[in-house]
C-alpha positions in Angstrom: 132.7 -200.7 -95.5 132.8 -198.5 -92.3 129.2 -199.7 -91.5 130.2 -203.3 -92.0 133.3 -202.9 -89.8 131.3 -201.2 -87.0 128.6 -203.9 -87.2 131.2 -206.7 -87.0 132.9 -205.1 -84.0 129.6 -204.7 -82.2 128.7 -208.4 -82.9 132.2 -209.6 -81.8 132.1 -207.5 -78.6 128.7 -208.9 -77.7 129.8 -212.5 -78.2 133.0 -212.0 -76.3 131.6 -210.1 -73.3 130.9 -213.3 -71.2 134.7 -213.8 -71.1 135.0 -210.7 -68.9 131.9 -211.0 -66.8 131.0 -213.4 -64.1 128.3 -215.8 -65.3 125.9 -214.9 -62.4 126.3 -211.2 -63.0 125.7 -211.6 -66.8 122.7 -213.9 -66.2 121.2 -211.2 -63.9 121.7 -208.5 -66.5 120.2 -210.7 -69.2 117.2 -211.6 -67.1 116.6 -207.9 -66.3 116.8 -206.9 -69.9 114.4 -209.7 -70.9 111.9 -208.5 -68.3 112.2 -205.0 -69.7 111.6 -206.3 -73.2 108.5 -208.1 -72.1 107.2 -205.1 -70.3 108.3 -202.2 -72.5 109.2 -203.7 -75.8 105.8 -203.4 -77.4 105.5 -199.7 -76.3 109.0 -198.9 -77.5 108.5 -200.7 -80.8 105.2 -198.8 -81.4 106.8 -195.4 -80.7 109.9 -196.1 -82.8 107.9 -197.5 -85.7 105.6 -194.5 -85.7 108.6 -192.2 -85.7 110.4 -194.1 -88.5 107.3 -194.2 -90.7 106.6 -190.6 -90.2 110.2 -189.7 -91.0 110.1 -191.9 -94.2 106.9 -190.2 -95.2 108.9 -187.0 -95.5 106.3 -184.4 -94.4 104.7 -183.2 -91.2 101.3 -183.6 -93.0 102.0 -186.0 -95.9 99.8 -185.7 -99.0 98.2 -188.7 -100.7 100.2 -189.8 -103.8 98.0 -192.6 -105.2 94.4 -192.5 -106.5 93.3 -195.0 -103.8 94.6 -192.8 -101.0 92.7 -189.7 -102.3 89.5 -191.8 -102.5 89.8 -192.9 -98.8 90.6 -189.4 -97.6 87.6 -188.0 -99.5 85.3 -190.5 -97.8 87.0 -189.9 -94.4 86.2 -186.2 -94.7 82.6 -187.0 -95.5 82.3 -189.3 -92.5 84.0 -186.8 -90.2 81.2 -184.3 -91.0 78.4 -186.8 -90.6 77.8 -187.5 -94.3 77.7 -190.7 -96.3 78.0 -188.9 -99.6 78.3 -185.4 -101.2 76.0 -184.1 -103.9 77.0 -185.1 -107.5 79.0 -182.2 -109.0 77.6 -180.0 -111.8 78.3 -181.8 -115.1 80.0 -184.8 -113.4 82.1 -185.5 -116.5 84.4 -182.6 -115.5 85.0 -184.2 -112.1 85.7 -187.8 -112.9 88.2 -189.1 -110.3 89.8 -192.6 -110.1 88.1 -194.9 -107.5 85.4 -192.3 -106.8 81.8 -192.5 -107.9 80.4 -189.1 -109.0 76.8 -190.2 -109.8 74.3 -190.6 -108.3 76.4 -189.0 -105.5 80.0 -188.5 -104.7 81.5 -191.3 -102.5 84.5 -193.6 -102.5 84.1 -196.9 -104.3 85.7 -198.7 -101.4 84.1 -200.4 -98.4 83.8 -198.0 -95.5 85.8 -199.6 -92.7 89.2 -197.9 -93.4 87.6 -194.5 -94.1 85.6 -194.6 -90.9 88.9 -194.9 -89.0 90.6 -192.2 -91.1 87.7 -189.9 -90.2 89.2 -189.4 -86.8 92.2 -187.7 -88.4 89.9 -185.6 -90.7 87.9 -184.6 -87.6 91.0 -183.0 -85.9 92.5 -181.7 -89.2 95.4 -184.0 -89.2 94.9 -186.8 -91.8 98.0 -188.9 -91.0 96.9 -189.3 -87.4 95.3 -192.7 -87.9 97.9 -194.2 -90.2 100.6 -193.3 -87.7 98.5 -194.8 -84.8 97.9 -197.9 -86.9 101.6 -198.2 -87.5 102.3 -198.0 -83.8 99.6 -200.6 -83.0 100.9 -203.0 -85.6 104.4 -202.8 -84.2 103.3 -203.3 -80.6 101.0 -206.2 -81.5 103.7 -207.9 -83.5 106.2 -207.5 -80.7 103.7 -209.0 -78.1 102.7 -211.8 -80.4 106.3 -212.8 -81.2 107.1 -212.6 -77.4 104.2 -214.8 -76.7 104.7 -217.6 -79.3 108.6 -217.4 -79.3 110.5 -215.1 -76.8 111.3 -211.4 -76.3 114.7 -211.7 -78.0 113.1 -213.2 -81.2 110.4 -210.6 -80.9 113.0 -207.9 -81.0 114.4 -209.4 -84.2 111.0 -209.9 -85.7 110.1 -206.2 -85.2 113.4 -204.9 -86.7 113.1 -207.2 -89.7 109.4 -206.1 -90.3 110.0 -202.4 -89.8 113.0 -202.3 -92.2 111.5 -204.4 -94.9 111.3 -202.4 -98.2 107.6 -203.3 -98.6 106.9 -201.7 -95.2 109.0 -198.6 -95.9 107.2 -198.2 -99.3 103.6 -198.8 -98.2 103.3 -198.2 -94.5 103.8 -194.4 -94.9 100.4 -194.1 -96.7 96.7 -193.9 -96.4 96.1 -197.4 -97.8 93.5 -199.7 -96.2 96.1 -202.4 -95.7 97.3 -200.5 -92.7 93.9 -201.2 -91.0 93.7 -204.8 -92.0 97.3 -205.5 -90.7 96.3 -204.3 -87.3 93.0 -206.2 -87.5 94.8 -209.4 -88.4 97.4 -209.1 -85.7 94.7 -208.2 -83.1 92.6 -211.1 -84.3 95.4 -213.6 -83.8 96.1 -212.2 -80.3 92.4 -212.5 -79.5 92.3 -216.1 -80.8 95.3 -217.1 -78.6 93.7 -215.5 -75.6 90.4 -217.2 -76.2 92.0 -220.6 -76.6 94.1 -220.1 -73.5 91.3 -218.8 -71.2 88.0 -219.5 -73.0 86.8 -216.2 -71.8 83.9 -215.1 -74.0 85.1 -211.5 -74.4 88.1 -212.6 -76.5 85.9 -214.5 -78.9 83.6 -211.5 -79.2 86.5 -209.2 -79.8 87.8 -211.6 -82.5 84.4 -211.5 -84.2 84.4 -207.7 -84.1 87.9 -207.5 -85.7 87.1 -210.0 -88.4 83.9 -208.2 -89.1 85.6 -204.9 -89.4 88.1 -206.4 -91.7 85.3 -207.6 -93.9 83.9 -204.1 -94.3 87.5 -202.8 -95.0 89.1 -205.3 -97.4 86.6 -208.2 -97.9 88.9 -210.5 -100.0 91.9 -210.0 -97.7 89.8 -210.7 -94.6 88.3 -213.8 -96.1 91.8 -215.2 -96.5 92.5 -214.7 -92.8 89.0 -215.6 -91.6 89.2 -219.1 -93.2 91.9 -220.5 -90.9 90.5 -218.6 -87.9 87.0 -220.0 -88.7 88.3 -223.6 -88.9 90.0 -223.4 -85.5 87.0 -221.6 -83.8 84.4 -224.0 -85.2 86.4 -227.0 -84.2 86.9 -225.7 -80.6 83.2 -224.7 -80.3 82.0 -228.1 -81.4 84.5 -230.0 -79.1 83.7 -227.8 -76.0 80.0 -227.1 -76.9 80.5 -223.3 -76.6 77.3 -222.7 -78.6 76.2 -219.6 -76.7 79.6 -217.9 -77.0 79.7 -218.7 -80.7 76.2 -217.4 -81.2 77.0 -214.1 -79.6 80.2 -213.8 -81.6 78.3 -214.6 -84.8 75.8 -211.9 -84.0 78.5 -209.4 -83.5 80.1 -210.3 -86.8 76.7 -210.1 -88.6 76.0 -206.7 -87.0 79.2 -205.3 -88.3 78.5 -206.7 -91.8 75.1 -205.0 -91.8 77.0 -201.8 -92.3 77.5 -202.9 -95.9 73.9 -202.9 -97.1 73.4 -199.6 -95.3 76.5 -198.2 -97.1 75.2 -199.4 -100.4 71.8 -197.8 -99.9 73.3 -194.5 -98.9 75.8 -194.3 -101.7 74.1 -196.0 -104.7 70.5 -195.9 -103.7 70.2 -199.7 -103.8 71.1 -201.8 -100.7 72.1 -204.7 -103.0 74.5 -202.6 -105.2 77.8 -201.6 -103.7 79.8 -198.5 -104.9 82.6 -200.7 -106.0 80.3 -202.7 -108.3 78.7 -199.5 -109.6 82.2 -198.2 -110.3 83.1 -201.4 -112.2 80.0 -201.1 -114.4 80.6 -197.4 -115.1 84.4 -197.5 -115.7 86.1 -200.9 -115.4 83.7 -203.8 -116.2 86.5 -206.3 -116.3 88.0 -205.4 -112.9 86.8 -208.4 -111.0 87.9 -211.7 -109.7 88.2 -214.5 -112.3 90.2 -215.6 -115.3 87.7 -214.6 -118.0 87.7 -210.8 -118.8 84.4 -209.0 -119.1 84.2 -207.4 -122.5 81.3 -205.1 -121.7 82.2 -201.5 -122.5 82.2 -198.9 -119.7 78.8 -197.1 -119.3 80.4 -193.7 -118.8 83.0 -191.9 -120.9 86.4 -192.0 -119.2 88.8 -189.1 -118.6 92.5 -189.2 -119.7 93.5 -190.3 -116.2 90.8 -193.0 -116.0 91.7 -194.1 -119.6 95.2 -194.7 -118.5 94.0 -196.6 -115.5 91.5 -198.5 -117.7 94.3 -199.5 -120.1 96.5 -200.7 -117.3 93.7 -202.9 -115.7 92.7 -204.2 -119.1 96.2 -205.2 -120.0 96.6 -207.0 -116.6 93.2 -208.7 -117.2 94.2 -210.0 -120.6 97.1 -211.8 -119.0 94.9 -213.3 -116.4 94.3 -216.7 -118.0 94.3 -220.1 -116.4 97.0 -221.1 -118.8 99.2 -218.3 -117.5 98.7 -219.3 -113.8 102.2 -220.8 -113.3 103.7 -217.6 -114.7 101.4 -215.4 -112.6 102.4 -217.3 -109.4 106.1 -217.2 -110.2 106.0 -213.5 -111.1 104.1 -212.4 -108.0 106.2 -214.6 -105.7 109.5 -213.2 -107.1 108.3 -209.6 -106.8 107.1 -210.2 -103.3 110.5 -211.8 -102.4 112.2 -208.7 -103.8 110.2 -206.3 -101.7 111.1 -208.3 -98.7 114.7 -209.2 -99.2 116.3 -206.9 -101.7 119.8 -205.5 -101.3 121.7 -206.3 -98.2 118.7 -208.1 -96.8 119.4 -211.1 -99.1 121.5 -212.5 -96.3 118.3 -213.0 -94.3 116.9 -215.6 -96.9 118.8 -218.6 -95.4 117.4 -217.7 -92.0 113.9 -217.6 -93.4 114.4 -221.1 -94.8 115.8 -222.3 -91.5 112.8 -220.8 -89.6 110.5 -223.0 -91.7 112.0 -226.1 -90.0 111.4 -224.9 -86.4 107.9 -223.4 -86.6 105.7 -223.5 -83.6 102.0 -224.3 -84.0 101.0 -220.6 -84.0 103.6 -219.8 -86.6 102.3 -222.6 -88.8 98.8 -221.2 -88.5 100.1 -217.7 -89.4 102.0 -219.1 -92.4 98.9 -221.0 -93.6 97.0 -217.7 -93.3 99.6 -215.9 -95.4 99.5 -218.6 -98.0 95.8 -218.4 -98.2 96.1 -214.6 -98.7 98.4 -215.2 -101.7 96.1 -217.8 -103.1 92.9 -215.9 -102.9 94.5 -213.0 -104.8 95.5 -215.2 -107.7 92.2 -214.8 -109.6 92.6 -211.0 -109.2 94.6 -209.3 -112.0 97.1 -206.8 -110.8 100.6 -205.6 -111.6 103.0 -208.0 -110.0 105.3 -205.4 -108.4 102.3 -203.9 -106.7 102.8 -206.1 -103.6 100.8 -204.0 -101.2 98.0 -206.7 -101.4 100.3 -208.9 -99.3 101.4 -206.3 -96.7 99.5 -208.2 -94.0 101.7 -211.2 -94.5 105.0 -209.3 -93.9 104.9 -209.9 -90.1 104.7 -213.7 -90.7 107.8 -213.6 -92.9 109.6 -211.4 -90.3 108.8 -213.8 -87.5 110.0 -216.9 -89.4 113.2 -215.1 -90.4 113.8 -214.1 -86.7 113.2 -217.6 -85.6 115.8 -218.9 -88.1 118.3 -216.4 -86.7 117.5 -217.5 -83.1 117.8 -221.2 -83.8 121.1 -220.6 -85.7 122.5 -218.7 -82.7 121.5 -221.6 -80.4 123.5 -223.9 -82.7 126.6 -221.8 -82.8 126.7 -220.3 -79.3 129.1 -222.0 -76.8 126.7 -221.4 -73.9 123.1 -220.2 -73.4 124.1 -216.7 -72.2 125.6 -216.0 -75.6 122.2 -216.4 -77.4 120.4 -213.3 -76.2 123.5 -211.2 -76.6 123.9 -212.5 -80.1 120.2 -211.7 -80.9 120.7 -208.1 -79.7 123.8 -207.8 -81.7 122.1 -209.0 -84.8 119.2 -206.6 -84.2 121.7 -203.7 -83.9 123.4 -204.8 -87.1 120.1 -205.0 -89.0 119.2 -201.5 -87.7 122.5 -200.0 -88.8 122.2 -201.6 -92.3 118.7 -200.3 -92.6 119.7 -196.6 -92.2 120.6 -196.2 -95.9 117.4 -198.0 -96.9 115.3 -195.7 -94.7 116.9 -192.6 -96.3 116.4 -194.1 -99.8 112.7 -194.7 -99.2 112.4 -191.2 -97.7 113.8 -189.8 -101.0 111.4 -192.0 -102.9 108.3 -190.7 -101.1 109.6 -187.1 -101.6 110.0 -187.8 -105.4 106.6 -189.3 -105.7 104.9 -186.3 -104.1 107.0 -183.6 -105.8 104.7 -183.1 -108.8 101.6 -182.8 -106.7 103.2 -180.4 -104.3 104.4 -178.2 -107.2 101.0 -178.1 -108.7 99.5 -177.2 -105.3 101.9 -174.3 -105.1 100.8 -173.1 -108.5 97.1 -173.2 -107.4 97.9 -171.0 -104.4 98.8 -168.2 -106.8 95.4 -168.1 -108.3 92.4 -165.9 -107.3 90.2 -167.5 -104.6 87.3 -168.4 -106.9 88.8 -170.1 -109.9 88.4 -173.0 -112.3 91.4 -174.7 -113.8 90.9 -176.8 -116.9 93.5 -179.5 -116.8 94.9 -180.9 -120.0 96.8 -184.1 -119.4 99.8 -185.5 -121.2 99.5 -189.1 -122.2 103.0 -189.6 -120.9 102.1 -189.4 -117.2 98.4 -189.1 -117.1 97.9 -192.1 -114.8 100.2 -190.7 -112.1 99.1 -187.1 -111.7 95.5 -187.0 -110.8 94.7 -183.5 -109.6 91.0 -183.5 -110.4 89.4 -184.1 -107.0 85.9 -184.1 -105.5 85.1 -182.5 -102.2 82.5 -182.6 -99.4 81.4 -179.1 -100.2 82.4 -178.1 -103.7 81.0 -174.6 -103.4 83.4 -173.7 -100.6 86.5 -174.9 -102.5 88.5 -171.9 -103.7 89.9 -173.5 -106.8 88.1 -176.2 -108.9 90.5 -178.4 -110.9 88.6 -180.1 -113.6 89.2 -182.0 -116.9 89.6 -180.0 -120.0 86.7 -181.2 -122.2 87.4 -178.8 -125.1 84.2 -177.2 -126.5 82.3 -178.4 -123.4 84.3 -176.1 -121.1 81.9 -173.3 -121.7 79.1 -175.3 -120.1 80.9 -175.3 -116.8 81.9 -171.6 -117.1 78.2 -170.7 -117.5 77.3 -172.7 -114.4 79.9 -170.9 -112.3 80.0 -167.3 -113.7 81.6 -166.0 -110.5 84.8 -168.1 -111.0 87.7 -167.1 -113.2 88.8 -169.8 -115.6 92.4 -170.9 -116.4 93.9 -173.4 -118.8 96.7 -175.6 -117.6 98.8 -178.2 -119.4 100.4 -180.9 -117.4 103.6 -180.7 -119.4 104.0 -177.0 -118.3 104.5 -178.2 -114.7 106.7 -181.1 -115.7 109.1 -178.9 -117.6 109.5 -176.6 -114.5 110.4 -179.5 -112.2 114.1 -179.7 -111.2 116.0 -182.5 -112.9 
């Protein structure tokens, strides 16, 4: 109640201030602030967003909490040391890791675009460097784009709404590749606007580079955003006969895409076979786009962690039927809406709806792109609450909501000078109301990492050359994956491997200089504070 009262007072004071200031003095102050927003707003938004995300992440050097993050960081470490892969470990069955291929060599299953960027952090020994930079870039680009297609005041609202969205506070503090594609999409839109405004070739070439990099990062996601971009670019090229510019841009895009066959050859030994396809065949044959599950059995035996992941994907795939499409659409849409507008943010929904009636052409283009992103993921089976696949669409929703607020202020304000003051007041109110949410998501990240941190502390108590045979509990096997692969396994002080029962002796014989220990996951769980 105190927060609500303070927010109401702030809004009331802002709206009443013109009664106590001469109009010319107020106009001068508003103009000065608007110029400051145009000049420094993107920088401030980037710095504040970086700080907020780092704070929510709840660690100076945050650890990865999800299998995908570990896979990306492994590949980043390989790239940082000039390697595409690491040698396959001795008896690979002991080292099976979700989203990592262990034969014919160790590498992430994912395309290399995101890991190549993360390698900068691995190179300096600070893994969160790139995710934090990407967060700052995303915020700055969003602010500049919203300023360009709307105005600085709406840009301020857009940024606040985006940064404080639950989906952003949940997934932005992470090592997920969606952080990279968000920046690539926003940068691509900026490049497209610049090219259409000036027709300078460099902007079209930059657009091709960004789209190409997105294709070697998250191909399906970038396809969704490339389709509307391609329609606009091809139409303009044909109308203005910019064939040379288009040819150069096409060449740059193809050059970036040529990384993929090279990546395939280096990781699987076959330029036509990608690591993600090899991983599917080995562990998850049915994990592919479509509405008919592949009933082929996995070629490799699966560990307890992989078995839990296997069961999850199989369950989702069985539900992925054409007849279930209306239910799939509704379920995903509802879950996405919840991650954008839950709790006190429900009051923003009417403004989002209002924003749909006042869209500018660039916003309509962005909304179509977001809709295509949702559509292209429909044939892909996934857990509906796992909304990270749509993280790149969050800026569009934020901009539409901010536009709805701005247009509402224009309708209710008694004069033009009240509108910017009202926008700033609303931004302050949103920021104040976001504080409890920021703290809640910080606790959430702390909770998610607690088990892994506790296990890491246990490992530090062991002798420097050890093997830990990990026996998983079926209860939480999917969530605690502590069996990892490394760039140089021989230099790792403690190997954590799967407990394969009678086969454990095989690994002991291959590493006679390492002491072995048995560990049950439930032992750690029981020690955790309740």
